[in-house]
C-alpha angles and dihedrals in degrees: 000000000000122000128198118222121204132183101199135206101075118121111231116239129173141040128319116191115221120224132216114287115270096206090049094049093049091060095040095053097064089047083082087073089071095067144045087217128086120272110203115197119188129189090042113166124234101242141138092242093053089054090049092054090045090054093048090050093049092055089056087056103266114150115215136194127187107218106193121269140313122217118231112177093315094322120114114218132178123258107215126188115206120190120181095180090147124018105213102179129025095194122101103201126224093239091065101030094052092063096063131016093217088073087084086074090083088070098079098043096044091048091048096048107032102024093237142059136173110197126174116241105259122253113218147215118256100262097093149293114310103180121204092208089107092059092048097047090050094051090050088057086059091054103269120146108218131190131177112217133161091347094309135114106229111194129178136167128189106234114331129349114259127236113253141176103248120187109189109219088217135015109273120178095193090044091052091048095048095046093045090055095045093046093056087074099032124113110259132345125339120194119195112197126188084022121172112263100201118140088245087064092050088050091053095049091048091054092047087051089055088052093056102268122142113228132160130189096039110178094021132090093256119067122185116198125189109202119234132200094240141354124217136215122282142176116241138172120223114243116248117270108260093188093050085049092051094046094054090043087058090046089059092046099045091050094046087241137142116232136168112216108205133197094031137102122233092209090068093068107033093144093054090046089054094052093047092050089050085058091055098258119144113233123173138163118249133186093264099036129296140323123223125193138167110167095157098047128246142284128225125261141171122257135186121189115227141162114283128319083034125080109300120243087220091069097045096094094047093049090049089057087053095049092051087073096036126112110261133356125315131188123214118192116194111208100164106056127026099211105042101118098081091116091063097082089052094049088049087055086061093053101267120148108227130152119188120206113178109298094351132077124200111212121194113191121235127200093243141005120221125230114251147158106272137177124227113222102180142358100275093038087057094059089044092060092046092053091051089049090055090057099037126100110246133358128340124188115198110204128202094022089165083101087060097055089059088070114014128066118214092335097168092048092051092049094044091052087062094052102271115148094229136136140169117242112207121216140039115351123221104257 
C-alpha cells in the first residue's frame, strides 16, 4: 500500500484547482440507465470511486467513451459518454457493490426502466451504518415488490412504477437520489417530502431536467416529479466538489498560508465558510473561485454537523485537524454518523488534545503538532491526517492512503505546487 510522507511547517501559497464533485458524479452516472440516448458528463474527476461506478455500469451493458478533457478554471476533468441503449443485465453483483456504497444508486433507474433489479446490499466504509431501508420502503410505496435474499435486494414492478407521496422519516441523500431518478419514469406525480437538499441533489435534478424530466422544487426539501414516458440524452457538467474545496481551504488555514482555489464556487459551502471566518480565517470570492488566508493563525469555535445547508459531516475531520492548533477550546458535535471520530487517536499521536464524549469531542488547541506515523481509517480521516501533517513539526507518514484516492485527485501534486513538502511513497505500508 502507498504511504504519504510530509515534512510540515511550510505555509501554502499559490493556486489549487478544484475538480468535479465525486458525490455528484456518482449519482449522475447511473442516470444514464434511464434513457437509450447518450448522457455526456464533463468535469468528471479522476478517482477510484468513479472507475468503480463505470465498471458497474459497464456490466449492465452501458457503453462508454472517454472524449478528451474539459477545462474548468484551470482544472482538467474527463468527458465521459455513457450510452445505455440496451440494458443487458439487471444484477449489480456483490463484488462491485461492496467497494462503494453509491453503487446502490443503480436500483431506482434499473427498476424504473426495466421493471426489475437485483442489487447486492452495499458494503460500507467504517464510519457507521447507513441503511438502505429508506430507499426500499419508498420504492414499495411506488408499487415495487421487494425481497431481501442471499444478501441481495430483489425488486420488481408490474408495468411502471406509480407516483406516490413519499415522506422520508429522516433526511437521506442516497434515498432522495434513488427515488428522484425512479420517479422520472413513473406513472403520475411523485412528491418527495423531507428530501435532501445537498448541491449534489440539485446537480442530479438539473441533469435530469436536461434529459427531459419534469421536476419542481429543486433546491428545497419538497420535490415534485411528473413522470414521463421516456428521457433522452443530454450533455451536463459536474458541479465543483465542495468537500475538496473545503479541505484545501483548511490546508491554507492550518499552515497559515494564502491560497486561491480555482474552478469552485463559494456559495456551495456557505456553512464551512461561516465556520472558517469564525476561526479568524480570511475567505473571499475571486473571479476564478475563492481565496483563503490565515497568516496569524486561527481561534477555536464550536461545530455541529447537520444535513445541508448545515455543516457537512464530510468536513468534520478536516476542521478538527484545524482546531487542534487553534487558540482556545472548541467543541464538535457529530449528528450524522455514529462512528466518525476514528481519526481522533491518530491526531492524539501527533500531540493533539481531544476528548470524545459520545457524539461530542472537546478539542483544546496546542501550539504545535508533532510528526508521527499514523493510520488512515476512512476517506475524510485520511485528509484530516494529511492536514495535520502539513502543520506538524517534523515528519509525518500517513499509512493506508488508498482511502484518500477514493475522493481526492492528485492530492500530493496539488499541495506540492503550493510549497508543501509532500510525497507519495509506493509500496507496502508499515501496518
